[in-house]
Structure formats: structure tokens, C-alpha cells
C-alpha positions, 0 to 999 in steps of 0.5 A: 726969048727967055733963056734962064730964070734965077729965083731970089729967095730970102735969107736971114744970115748970109753965112748960114745960107752960104754954108748950107748950099755949098757944104750940103748941096754942092753949090759954089758962089757965083760972081766976082764980088761979095755984095752986102746983103746979097748972095749968088750961088750956082750948081751946074747951069742953075743959079739961086740968088738970096737977099737979106731979110733978117726979120723973116720968120722961117715958119712963115716963109713961103719961098719955094723953088722946083728944081728939075734934074736928070739924076734925082737918085744922086741928089736924094742920096746927097740930101739924105747923107747930109741930113737935110731932107724935109722933116715931114716928107723925107721920101723919094716918091713918084707923085700922082702927077708923074714926077719922082720928087723929094724936098729939102728945107734950107735954114730959112725954110725956103722949100726946094723940091727936086723932081725928075720925070718918072 
């Protein structure tokens, strides 16, 4: 039985990634050790892991995670307040597939899409 998934995304700068997720999205560090080149963050029961990839070109990064929530308006308000909405798709909207969604790009252009049943 599968019980959880923890996406692993690339990061160029651990400090910048940590700052973005903690200060802009309210995550906290997970674990008791600080591993070189690796970062684990969590929010509620959700974890994101990051591995160091200093040479990644953010414009060519296709890392993506879809996060389901039961409080999309609060997440949207947080992202809007912190100025981190996706620059080309900043609206919270109901998509043709019936999900209410919005997206955020992190400092390395990992795409985070937040969704909720509409």
C-alpha cells in the first residue's frame, strides 16, 4: 500500500529555496539534520524535497508539482500577498476539467499548481 509521495525538485541555491518556501508559503524544515545539497520542507502533511543542481537553467526546468487543497482561497491570498503568483497566469480560476486552480513559480522555476474541486 502506498501511503505518501514526496516530490524531489531541483534547486540551485539552498538558502534561496528555503527562504522562498518558508517565508512565502509557510513551510518549515523537516528532519533533524541539515544535509549538504539537500533540503526537506513540510506544510501540514505534505513534504517537498529538493536536491542541489547548481547548473540548472531555470528557463529550462520542467519540475512540477500539483498540490490539492481544501482551502484554495487562503493559499491564493497568501501567494498574491507575497507577490509569487505565476507571472503569465496569475488568476484563480475554474479550469475546463473542473478544478479551481492557480500556479506559482519558485526561484528555480519549479511549477507549483494548487487545485481544489470546484
